[in-house]
N, C-alpha and C positions, 0 to 999 in steps of 0.2 A: 369035551370041556364044559364045565358048568360056568355059566355067567355069573359072576359074584358081585356083591355091591361095591367092594373096592375096585373091581375092574372098571366098573361105570364111573365111580367117583375119581379114581385116577385118570381116566381117560378125559373127564371133563376138566380136571386140573391142567392136564397137558394141552389140551385145546385152548383154554383160557390164558394160559401163560404163553403159548405161542401167538395168540392174538395181540396180547400186550406187546410182546416183542416186535410184532409186525407193525402194530400202530405207533410204536415209540421209536421206529427206525430212522425218522427225520430228526430226532433230537440228538444233539451232540452228547457223545459219552464222556468226553474229557479224559482226565487221568486220575489216578488215585490221590495225588496231591492237590488237584484242582478239578474236582468232578463237575461235568456238565449237567444240563437239565435232564438227559436221558440216562444218567448214571443209575439212580435208584430204581426207576421203572425197569430197567434191563436186569439189573441184579436181582430184584424180586421176582420178576417174571421167570428168570432162569431158575431160581430156587423153587419156584412153584412147578415148573416143568420137571425138575429133579425129583421133587417130593412125590408128584403125580407117577412118575415112572417107578419109584420105589413102592408106592401104594399098589400099583398093578402088579408088580413083581411079588408082593407079599400078600396077595389077595386071597390065597388058598384057605385062609382060616375064617374069612368072613361069611356072612350068610349068602345064600342063593339070592341072586336079584329078584327072582320070581316070588320068593317069600316075604319080600319087604311089604309092610303095610303102608299105606298112602294116608294115614289118619292125619298127619300134620299138614297136608295140602290145604286144608280149610284155613290154617293159621298162616301158612307161608305164601299163599297167593296174594292176600291183601298187603302183606309187608312188601312183597316184590312190587306190586302195583304202586303203593305209596312211594317206594324208592324210585321208581321209573318216572313218576310224575315229577317228583323233586328233581331228578336229574335233567328233565326237560325244562324246568323252570330256573335251574341254578344260575344260568348266565343272564336270564331275562330279569329276575327278580333280585339277584344278588345272594350272597352268602348269608347274611343274617336273616332276611325274611324267609328264604327257602328252607333253611335249616331249623329255624324256630317252628315254622308251619309243619314241617315233616315230623319233627320230634313230638309236637303237640298231637298231630293226627295219630302217630304210633301209640302215644300213651293213652289217648282217650278212645280212639276206635279199636285198636287191637288189644291193648293191655287193660282196658276198662277201668282206667283211673279216674279219679274226679277231675272235672275241667279246671277248677281254679288252681290246685296245687300243680297239675300238669302244666298249665300255662306259665305259672311262675318258675317252675323248675327248667321248662324248655327256654324261657328268656334268660334265666341265670346262666345255664350252661352255654348257650349260643353268645351271650355277652362276654363270658370268660374266654371262650375260644377266639371270639373277635379280637379281643384286647391282646390276647397271646400272639395271634397271627399278625396283627399290625405292629407289635412290638418287635417281632422277628422279621418284619418287612417281607412277609410272604405274600405273594400276589393272590389277592381273592377279588372276585368280582363285587363291584358295588351295584346296589339296586337303584331303583328310581328315586329313592329317598336319599341317596348319597351315602349309605352305609351298607 
């Protein structure tokens, strides 16, 4: 059997979905009429596992894994690093500061956008998201500045 790209991608999806299911095990599922905190993570993780299985089963038409080029790694690695740093600081600096900084870094360092428009765009998007989440009473972490 030839190992194909979709075999690997599907297996990664199955493992990621299973990890989310395992990590959300303590959250209450609730019911369809009154869903608990674990309802959406478990439903989405189950769908991810299912889609991963379907991807593995239909992998016969994808490229062989050995033929894949890794040209995008130079772009993907910094994006992953910035996201990992933002994840680390999310509960320490809060939603607004962390997300605005992450978006600004992605736009300036990765996408090579001009700093001033990138800053204005980052602040506007995060401010809009912050207002939306607070209006919906979604629990988001506050930073040291109180927002």
